[in-house]
C-alpha positions in Angstrom: 7.1 32.6 12.0 8.9 30.4 9.4 6.6 29.1 6.6 6.2 25.4 5.7 7.4 24.4 2.3 8.1 21.4 0.0 10.3 21.3 -3.1 8.3 20.1 -6.2 10.3 18.5 -9.0 8.8 17.8 -12.4 9.3 14.3 -13.7 8.4 11.8 -16.3 8.1 8.9 -13.8 7.4 10.2 -10.3 7.5 7.0 -8.4 10.8 5.9 -9.9 12.4 9.3 -9.3 11.1 9.3 -5.7 12.7 5.9 -5.2 16.1 7.3 -6.5 16.0 10.4 -4.3 14.8 8.5 -1.2 17.8 6.2 -1.5 20.2 9.0 -2.3 19.1 11.1 0.6 18.2 8.3 3.0 14.6 9.6 3.1 11.4 7.6 3.2 8.9 7.3 0.3 5.6 8.5 1.5 2.8 5.9 1.6 -0.6 7.4 0.7 -2.3 3.9 0.3 -4.5 4.3 3.4 -5.8 7.7 2.2 -6.3 6.3 -1.3 -8.4 3.4 0.1 -10.5 5.8 2.0 -11.0 8.1 -1.0 -11.9 5.2 -3.3 -14.3 3.7 -0.8 -16.1 7.0 -0.3 -16.3 7.5 -4.1 -14.2 10.7 -4.0 -11.7 9.5 -6.6 -11.9 6.8 -9.3 -9.5 4.0 -10.1 -8.1 6.0 -13.0 -6.4 8.4 -10.5 -4.6 5.5 -8.8 -1.7 3.3 -9.8 0.4 0.7 -8.0 4.2 1.0 -7.4 6.2 -1.5 -5.4 3.0 -3.2 -4.1 1.4 0.0 -2.8 -1.4 2.2 -4.2 -0.2 5.7 -5.1 -1.7 8.6 -6.9 -1.0 8.5 -10.6 1.7 10.9 -11.6 2.8 11.8 -8.0 5.2 10.6 -5.4 6.8 12.2 -2.4 9.6 11.5 0.0 10.2 12.8 3.5 12.9 13.0 6.1 12.6 9.9 8.3 12.8 11.9 11.6 10.2 14.5 10.7 6.5 14.1 11.8 4.0 12.9 9.3 0.3 12.2 9.0 -0.2 8.4 9.5 -3.3 8.2 7.2 -2.1 10.3 4.2 1.6 9.5 4.7 2.4 13.2 4.1 5.4 14.6 5.9 5.2 17.8 7.9 8.8 18.7 7.5 11.5 18.3 4.9 10.0 16.7 1.8 10.3 16.5 -2.0 7.2 16.0 -4.2 7.6 14.6 -7.7 4.9 15.3 -10.3 4.7 14.0 -13.8 4.5 16.6 -16.5 3.9 16.0 -20.2 7.0 17.9 -21.4 10.6 16.7 -21.0 13.4 18.5 -19.4 14.7 21.1 -21.9 17.5 23.0 -20.2 19.7 23.4 -17.1 18.0 23.3 -13.8 17.6 26.8 -12.2 17.4 25.1 -8.8 19.2 22.0 -7.6 20.2 19.9 -4.6 23.6 19.7 -3.1 24.4 16.5 -1.3 27.2 16.6 1.2 29.2 13.5 2.1 30.3 12.5 5.5 34.0 13.2 6.3 36.1 10.9 4.3 33.0 9.5 2.6 33.1 11.4 -0.7 34.1 8.6 -3.0 31.8 6.1 -1.3 28.9 8.6 -1.8 29.7 9.0 -5.5 29.8 5.3 -6.0 26.4 4.8 -4.1 24.8 7.5 -6.3 26.1 5.9 -9.5 24.8 2.5 -8.3 21.4 4.1 -7.9 21.4 5.4 -11.5 23.1 8.8 -11.2 25.7 9.9 -13.8 28.8 12.0 -13.3 28.8 15.1 -15.6 31.7 17.3 -14.5 34.3 17.5 -11.8 34.8 21.0 -10.2 37.9 21.9 -8.2 37.9 25.4 -6.9 41.0 25.0 -4.7 40.3 26.5 -1.3 36.5 26.8 -2.2 36.3 23.0 -2.5 36.0 20.1 -4.8 32.7 18.6 -6.0 31.0 16.7 -8.8 28.1 17.9 -10.9 25.9 14.8 -11.5 22.5 14.0 -13.0 19.7 11.9 -11.6 18.1 9.2 -13.8 15.9 11.8 -15.5 18.8 14.2 -16.2 18.2 16.7 -13.3 21.5 18.2 -12.2 22.7 18.1 -8.6 26.0 18.5 -6.9 28.0 16.2 -4.6 30.5 17.9 -2.3 
C-alpha cells in the first residue's frame, strides 16, 4: 500500500510563499479558518497562534496548498492528496536545495510559463540545454528556493 505524504518547505513567510506556489502550480491555498475558529472558541489555542492573510485566519508560520482535484477535509481545509506545506523557520536559506520541484509546460507553452512565473516573482538563474536530453531553466522562487522549468 502506498503511503500518504506531503512536501514540507522551510520559509520565512509561509503565506506569501504558499500564494506564489499555488499560482505557479495552479493549486489551491488551504483554508484552515473554520478549524481555527473552532479551536479558538474551545480554548485549545490562543490568538497568538493565529494571524490573518488575505482576509482569512491562518496558523501563524504555516500555510499549505493542495491540488484542486484532490479530496480535502472541509473543516480543516487539509488536502488528502498532493500538497505542499510551508513552515516558517528562524534561519535563512544557506545553500543549494537538495530537493526541488520541476514544473513542466504544456506543449508550445514553455515561454508563456516562464513569463507567468516571472510575473509571480520568480527569477531566472541559468538556462540549461542538454541537446537531446532537453532544454530547461533553473529558477528561484521569491525566497530563493531553486526549481526547474522544462
